[in-house]
N, C-alpha and C positions, 0 to 999 in steps of 0.2 A: 705563550709569547706571540705577539702580533707580527704578521708578515710585514716586511718593509713596504711602506706606502699605504698600509691599511689604517684607516681611521674609523674607529667604531662610532656608530650613531649615538647621540646623546640619549641617556635613559629618560624616562618620564620624570623621575625625581630631579634630574639635572635641568630639564626644561621648566619644571615648576619653580625651581630656585631662580633661574634666569628671569622668569616672568615676574616673580615676587620682587627681585632686585630692580627690574625695570619700572615697576609700579612705584616702588619706594623712591627711586631717583626722580621720577616725574613729579612726585609730591614734594621734593626738596625745594626750598626757597632760600635765596640769599637775602637776608634782611639788610636794609639800609640803616646806617647809624650816623646821625647828625653830629657834627663837630664844628665849633666856631673856628675859623681860620683867620687870625689877626695878622696883618702885615705891620709889624711894629717899626720896621726900618725899610725904606724904599730908596733905591739908587736910580736916579734919572740920568742916563748916559746920552750925551749928545756930542756931535762933532762941531757944534757952534760954541758961542761964548756964554758968559754967565747970564746975560740978559735973555738969551734964547732959552737957557735952562730954567730961568725963573718963570718965564711965560708959559713954558710947557708944564712946569710943576703946578701952576695955578689952574690950568685946564684939567690936569690929572686929579687934583683935589675935588673938582666938581664931578669928574667922570667916575671916581671910586667913592661912592657915598659912605660906605662903611669905614673907610680909612680917613679921608679928609685931613683934618688938622690933628688927629690923634696919633698919626705916625711921625717918625723922624724922617724928614725928607733930605736926601743928600744929592748934590749935583756933581757929576763927573763931566767936565767940559773937554773940548777938543785939545786944549793945551796940556792936559794931564796924561795923555797917552799918544804914542806915536806908532805903536804896533800892537799886535794881539797880546804879546807877553806883558806889555805895560798895563793893558786893561785888565788882564787876568790877575796881575799883582795887586792892582787897586781893589778889585772885587774880593780877593782873598783877605786883604787887610781890613776892609770895611764889613764884610760878611752881612750884606743886606738880606732881608726876607723876600724881597722882590726886586728884580731888575727891570727897568723900563727903557727901551731903546727902539731904534728904527732898523728896518731892513736896509742893507747896503750902507751901513754906517761907515763914514769916511771913505767911501768908494764911489765917488760921483760919476765915474766913467762907465760903471756897470749898468746893464739893462735890468731894471727891477724885476720883471716877470720871469727872469731866468735863474735868479739866485737870491739867496738871503744875504750874501756877503760873507767874507771870511770871518769877521768879528762875531757875527751871530752864529755861524756854523760852529765855530770853536767853542763858544760859550755854552751852546746847547749840549755839546759832547763832553765838556770837561767840568762844568759846574752843575750842582744839584739844585741850585736856586731857580725858582720859577721865573720865567722870562716873559714880559709883556711886550709884544711887538705893536708899535703904533700903526695906524692906517697909512698906506702909501709906503714911501721909502725916504731915506735921508735926502737923496737928490730931488725927489718929487713927493713931498709930504702931503697927506690929506688931512683936512681939519678934523680934530677929535670931537668937535661940537661943544656947545655951551651948556649941555644938560647932563644929568647923571646917566650912567649906563643902565638902561631899562630893558634891554633885550639880550640875554645870554644864551648861547646855544652850545650844549655839550656834544662834542663830536667824537665818536668812537665806533670801533667794530666789535667791542666787547664791553657793553655797558654793565652787565651784571656784576655786582660786588665792588664796583669802582667808587667807593665812598669818597676817596680823596679828590677825584675828578669832580664829583657833584658838589662837595663842600667848598671847593675853591670857586666853582661857578656861583654858588650862592653868595659867597663873600664879596663878589664883585658886582652884584646886581642890586639895584635900587629896590627897596621893599615893595614899591608899587609896580615893579616890573614883571617880566615874564621870563621863565626859564624853560627852554626846550631841551628835553632829554632825547637825544637822537642815537639810534643804532641802525646802521645800514649794513645788511649782509651783502657781500659781493655776489651779484647774480652770475657773473662770468665764472667765478670759481665754483659756485653751486652747480652750474650746468656741466662743468668739467667732471665733477664727481658723479653726477647723474649719468654722464656718458660712460664712465667706468662701470657703474652699476648695471647699465643695460647690457654689458658684456658678460655678466654673471647670470647664467640661466637659473640658478637656484633662488634668485631674489626677484620678487615681483616689483618691477620698475615703477609702475604707477603708484602702488601702495608705498613704496620706499620714498618716492618724491613727496607725496602728501604728508607722510608721518615725519620725515626729517625736516621739511619746511615748517611744519607746525611746531616742532620743538625748538628750532632755531629762532622762531619769533616769540614763542611762549616764555623762554628764559629771560630775555631782556625786558619783556612786557611785565612780567611779575616783579622784576626788580624796580622798574619805573613806578609801578603802583606802590611798592614799598617806600620809595622815595617820597611820593606824594603824601602818603600817610605819615611818614616819619617827620617831614617838614611841618606838617600841620600840627603834630603833637609837640614839636619844638617851638611852636609859636611863630614860625616863619610864614609871612602872609603873601609870599610870591604866588603868582599864577604859574602853575606847572603844567606843561603839555608834553606828551610823549609822541615820538615818531619812530616807529619800528617797522622796517620794511626791507625789501630786496631792491637792489639797484646798483648802478655803476657809481661808486662812492663819490669821486670828485665831482662828476656831473650833477649828481643828486644834491650834494651839499651846495653847489653853486646855485641850483634852482631854489633851494630852501632859503639861502641867504638873500636872494633877490625877492623872494615872496614875502618874507617876514621882516620886521624891523629889528634886525640883528645888529647890535653894537659890538659884540664880543664873541669870539669863538674860543672854547676851552678844549685843549687836546693834550693827550699824552705824547711825549716825544721819544721815549726810550723803551726798548724791549729789555728784558732782564739780561739777555745774553749778547747785547751789542751796544756799542758806543754811539754809532751813527743815529741820527734822528729817525724815528719811526716813519715808514714810507708814506702813509696817509697824512700824517702831520706835516711832513715836508711838502708834499704836493699841494696841500691846502694853503700852506704858508706862502708859497711862491705864486699861486694862481689867484687866491682871493685876497689881494693886497688892499682892497678898499675897506676892509674891516679889521679892527684890532684883533689880536690873537694872543691868548695866554697859553704858553707852552710849559707843561709840567714835566 
């Protein structure tokens, strides 16, 4: 019987098994699987009148080239809802595949950079329908442009295996456009874990830093390469670029959006164990208001 607090050293066979398992896991790859994502029904929600909804719909048909006239376009104007429950009832009755609306809908007194508005906040929490936020806000709209969406950036802190995110991005991009697959590891969080590792004398800190960083980059890089190959095999002619790096996420994405011709950001909004919008998605939604954003 072992003495209390006694921890036997691992045997050579245990070490060999651990080493084999590590090698096996390093070789694991998460393959990308392409799937066409059709938006058969699109609800355009505005706090304006029917003429404003019609003008916006015409712009959206140009902006979403894969959808255009093939979808059923529905308008929800300001006289059809007076509070959040009204709007939720309309959405539950119509059940669109995509909802298009603006930040700070029907809330002209709010400052756009500080909030998405109660309507958008509640819809992202209670509806599973993808939500496309237009550039700017309802009080201060930015033009959508007269051309198709040709620059789509996938924004995530966990790119590997997220086929849904990538496929929705593909469905929104012009065939002649560019798709950026971005994975930003939080450098502040990484340094926090390294600081903890430095306090453990049994672990070689420099080696741990190098090996962990290498794996954190390798996993999303391999998945991005799988996406490039999978899209090519599916006959998708998009230009696909990958950006996998460490950095402060919000600041880094702000730099990337300003550097490239990005028309649309695509982000995940929910964690499996929470209703509120995912932190990075919300931060980008309230700070990068000059670009449209698809919230999944």
